[in-house]
C-alpha positions in Angstrom: 105.5 92.6 90.0 107.2 94.3 87.0 110.3 93.0 85.2 112.5 94.6 82.6 115.8 93.7 81.1 118.6 96.3 81.1 119.7 95.9 77.5 116.8 94.6 75.4 114.0 96.3 77.2 111.8 93.2 77.3 109.4 93.5 80.2 106.6 91.8 82.0 104.0 92.9 84.5 101.9 90.8 86.9 99.6 91.8 89.7 100.2 89.7 92.8 97.2 89.8 95.2 98.6 87.3 97.7 102.2 88.3 98.6 103.1 85.0 100.3 106.5 83.4 99.5 104.8 80.6 97.5 102.9 83.1 95.3 105.9 85.4 94.8 108.1 82.4 93.8 105.4 81.2 91.4 105.3 84.6 89.8 109.1 84.8 89.6 109.3 81.3 88.0 106.7 82.4 85.4 108.9 85.4 84.5 112.1 83.4 84.4 110.4 80.9 82.0 109.2 83.8 79.8 112.8 85.1 79.5 114.2 81.6 79.1 111.7 80.9 76.2 113.2 83.9 74.4 116.8 82.7 75.0 117.7 84.8 78.0 118.9 83.9 81.4 118.0 85.9 84.6 121.1 86.3 86.8 120.1 89.2 89.0 116.8 90.4 90.5 116.5 93.9 92.0 113.6 94.0 94.4 112.3 95.7 97.5 112.3 94.1 101.0 109.1 92.2 100.3 111.0 89.8 98.1 113.7 89.0 100.8 111.8 85.8 101.7 112.6 84.4 98.3 116.4 84.7 98.6 117.1 81.0 99.4 114.8 79.7 96.6 116.4 82.1 94.1 119.9 81.0 95.1 118.9 77.5 94.2 117.9 78.8 90.8 121.4 80.5 90.6 119.7 84.0 90.6 121.2 86.7 92.8 118.7 88.8 94.8 119.6 92.5 95.4 117.3 94.1 97.9 116.8 97.8 97.8 114.4 100.3 99.2 110.9 100.6 97.9 111.7 104.2 96.8 114.6 103.0 94.7 112.6 100.2 92.9 109.8 102.7 92.3 112.2 105.1 90.7 113.6 102.4 88.4 110.1 101.4 87.4 109.2 105.0 86.6 112.4 105.4 84.6 111.6 102.3 82.6 108.0 103.4 81.9 109.2 106.9 80.9 107.4 108.7 83.7 
């Protein structure tokens, strides 16, 4: 899992071996806490269809999930990493 902010370019990366809903949500919460500790609030998450199972939990956290194709998220990652 890779995260980056649009404006401040703060990013995180985390390898998720077990892609169950519980593990994905644990990883998302860790990222949200890291941003929160720096004074930022996550409002939107752009992710591929593998994150669709987290939609209800994210809505409880007042975070909007925008699902896109794997190709689109891969392109955004490459753009962020400068590749």
